[in-house]
N, C-alpha and C positions, 0 to 999 in steps of 0.2 A: 834949324839943324837938330835931328832927334839923336838922342844918346843911346843907340842900340847896344845892348848888353853883350850879345854874341857877335863879334866882329870878324870871325874866321872867314866867312865867305865874302862879307863886304870888303875885306882887305885883299883877299885873294883875287877878286874880280875887279877891284879898284872902282866900286860903284858907291853911291852915297846911301842907298836904302837896300834892304834885303829883299828885293822884288825883281823877278826874272819874268820876261815875256814868254809865254809858251810859243814855240814855233808851230805855226798852223798852216800847212799847205793849203793853197787856194783862198786863204782868208787874210793874208797879211804879208807885206814885203817891206821894203825900206821905210815907207811913210809911218807905219805902225811902229816899226822899231825906233824910229826917231822920236816919236811922241812919248814912248816908255823912257827912252834914254834921257830925254829933257826933263823928266820927272825925277831922275836920279836912279833909275833902275837899269836893267841890262836888256837891251833890245836883241831881237833874234830874227833871222832871215832863214826860212824854211827852204832847203835846197833840193829836196827829194823830188820835186815836181817841176823844176825849172832847169834850164840848160846851164852849162857852166859859164857861158857868155853872159846870160841874163844875171846869173848870181854875182858875176864880176861887176856888172854895171850897177846892180842894187848896192853893192858895198861901196861903190864909188860914190852914189848918190848920198848914201848915209854919212860918209866921211866929209862930204862936202858941206853938210848942213849941221853936223854936230860933232863936238869933240867928245868922244865916248867910245867904250869898247863895244864890240859886236860879236854876237854868237851865231856861228853858221851851223845849221843843223843838218844831218844826214841820216838816211836809213842804213842799217847794216844787216838786213835780212839775207837769208840764203835762198835764192830763187830755186824752184823746183819745176821741171818741165812736166806738164800734165799728160797722161796717157790719152790715147784717141778715144778710149772709152769714157774717161772723166770729161773730156771736151764735149763729147756727144750728150752725155747725161745732163750736163748744165744747159746745153742749148735746147734739150727736150724739156727741161724743167721751165724754160722761158718761152717755149713755143706758143702757149695760149696768148701771151702778151704780143708776140710777133703777129699772130693772126689778128688780134684785136686792132692792132695799128697798121695793119697791111705791110708788114716788113717781111721781106724774102729772107729767110735764114741763109740762103746760099750767097746772098749779097753782103753778108756781114763782114766788116773789116776784121782782119786778124787781131786776136787779143793782144793788147800791149800792156804796159806797166811801168811802175817806177823801178828804176835801176838801183841796186845797192851802191854803196860807197866803193868807187874803183879808181883805177889809175888816173883817169882824166879829172875826176873830182879831187883827188889828192894833189894833183899838179896845180889845180886851181887854188887850193888851200896854200900851197907852198908860195904861189905867186901873189896872193892878196893878203896873206898872213893875218887872219883874224885872231883876235886876242883869246877867243873861246871857240872850241869846236865841240859840239854835242852830237850824240848818236842815240838812235831808237832801235829797238830789237837787238840789243847787245853791243858788240864792238866789230870793227872790220878785222880782217886778218892782221896778224902781228907786224908783217913788213910795212903794211899801209899805216897802221897805228903808230909805229915807231917814226915814220916820216911826219906825221902830224905833230908828234910830241917834239920832234927836232926843230920845228918852226918856233917852239916857245909857247905853242897854244895851250891853254888849259883845257883839259878833257873832261866833259860830263857825259853821263849816260843814264837811262831810265831803268829802274828796278821796280817790279810789281810784287816782289817777295824778298825776304831776307836772304834767301839763298842766291837770288840774282844780285842782290847788293854786295854780298861777299865775293861773288864771282867777279864782278866789275872792279872792286877795290883791289883784289888780287892781281888784276891785270893793268893796274896803274892808273885808274880813274881819279881825278883830283877831288871830285865831289860827286854825289849820287842823287838822282832826282827820285824820290819816293812816290811813285805814280799809283794813287789809290783807285779803287774800283769806280769811284765817282767821276773820274776824270773823262773829258770828252775826247773824241778822236781816237786813233788807233792805240790799243794796248801796247805797251812796250815789251810784253812778255817774250822771253826767249829760252827759258829753261823749262817752262811748262805751258801747256795749251789747256789746262783745266781751268775754266773761267769761274766755276762754282767755288773754287778755293781761294779766289783772289781777295785779299783783305782790303778794307777801306783805308782812306787816309789816316783816320783817327787811330787805327789799329797798327798800321804799317809804320808810320813815323817813328814813334818811341821804340820800337822794336829794332828798326834800323839804326837809330841813334846809339842804342846800346850795344849793337853788334859791330859797328864800324868805327874806324879811327878818323875817317875823313868826314867833311861836313855833309850834312843831308838836306835836300831841298824838298819841301813838301809840295805836292801837286794833286789836284783832285778835289772838287767840291768847294774850293776857296773862291768866293765871289765878292768879297768885301773886306773891310778891316776887321770885322769880327772873326772871320775865318783865318786872316793872316795871323792875328793875335793868338788865336788858339793854336795854330801850327808852331809858332814861336814858343809858345809855353810847353809844348810837347817835346821841344828840343831841336826842332828844325832850326838851321842857321839861316834860311830864306825860304820864300815861297816862289813857286812858278805858277802863273795865272794866264789862262787862255780865254775861256768862254766870256769872261767879264768884258773882253775887248771885241768880241765878234760883232757887235752893233755900232762900234765906234766910228767916228767920221773917216778914219783911215782904213778901215777894214775893206778888204777886197772881196768879201763874200758876194756872191751873186743875188739878185733880188729874191728867188724863191727860197734861198738860205735864210736871208734876213726876215722873210715873212714867217718861216717856221720858228726862228728864235723869238719872234714877238709873241708867239704862243707857247714857248717853252714853259714846262711846269716841273715840279719835283717827280712827277709820275708818268712822263710821256716821252722818255729817252730809254733807249735800250742798247745793250751790247749785241752787235750783229756782225756776221761774216758775209752776208748775202751781197754786200755792195763792192767789196774788194777781194774777199777771200780770207780776210784775217780779221779777228775780233775788234770791234771799234764801237764807241758809243756815239749815238746820234739821235735825233728827234725821230720818233717812228713815222714812217711813211708807208705808202701802199706796199712797196715790195718787201719790206721787213714784215708788216702785218700779215701778208698773204703767203710768203714762203719761208720766213724766218721765225724769230730773229737768227737762230743758228741752223744752218742747213748743211747736211753732209755732201749735198750735191754741188755746192759752190766750188769753183775752180780755185786752185791755191793761190795765195797772194803773189803778185797783185793782179792776176789775171781775170778774176771773176767780173771786174767792171767793164772789160772790153765788150762783151756781147750785150751789156746794158746800155751802151752808149747810144744807139739809135732811139731806144725808148726814152732815154733821158733828154735827148734833143728834142723830141716831139712834145713830151709832157712840159719841158720848161718853157718851150715856145707858147704853150697854153697857160703859162703861170702856175704850174704845178711841179713840185719836187717829188714826184712819185717814185723815181728810179735813180735818184742820186744821193750821194752822201749829204746829210744835213748834220754834220758833226757838232755836237754840243755836250757838255757835261751836265751833271745833275743840279748844278747851281746856275744854269744858263738864264733862268729867269731874272737873275740880277744884272744881266747885261744892260748897259745904258747907251743911249745914242747922243754921246758927247765926244769931244776930242779925247784921243787916247792919253794925252798928258794930264788932263783934267781927271780922267778915270783913275789913273795911277796915283796921282797926288792924293785923291780922295781916299783910296784904299790905305795908302801909307799913313796919312794924318789920322785916320780913324784908328787904325791899329796902335799907333803911338799913344793917342789919348787913352785907349782902353789899358795899355800897359804902362800908363803914367810916365811916359819917357820925355 
């Protein structure tokens, strides 16, 4: 039992160690959450890309296997319907790839995408009553948020700047996730779209700690106990880690994603919008390299990925991840192919040794 000096978040979440699993759509469900929970951290189930029925079933699996709290994560973006001109421009940008792979643009399925937190998702939260609910891209509308809080759930959300952190605190968040520029996956930004001004974790965490009254959770570039210890020294009450678990035994990442992670380095990830329409960090692949990383032609989130789906299917069948998200943070090379519980315990124990706890 480690004697953590800052117990605010540990006590709030009723966890043993100040470690949260980052909810990673497509890369982790209940099994990954169970592994982290068994190590004394907070497990998470990403609900933005699964149905409410699947989410309910995953929570049931989690609760049947471990006595611990669970975090359900949702997106809170504001979808925008693209104009016909925007849709045409994106398809024209992809036309050379359609020609290369013999795909008829007229046969493309309609662009789909991930829905923001809505009435159905809120009803599911009210039914399964997760102990923690977290959001990405801000917060849902006040009536929905009030219903979530009425269940007794602790509410978290991501901030990429101090201004976003203040905005979230003012609207009742119980703790703020400080998402540094190093983090993998989608940026949680919602007050700014300017990526060049985004601070890294080392700069963001202490400034958020100074600006807020609620606990701060550090996220981004933390792949081992050294990073965890550093974040706690900066004033974070806990850390949220994702990429370190992407190669774990419980990860649901597809084979081409795993292959990309095995080649991840400090210098081969990038922030890109060409895969979903919203800035996100992943291992650089063909589509990012050739038309990105950032393209004004990409459809707004989450629609940019729809026209890529046939290209993704063909490339993935050939063992290549040329046209799909390969989300990973700048510390993804620290990912280990071990059970999630072992990874989490190793990170926690190393941090405690460094901090002499």
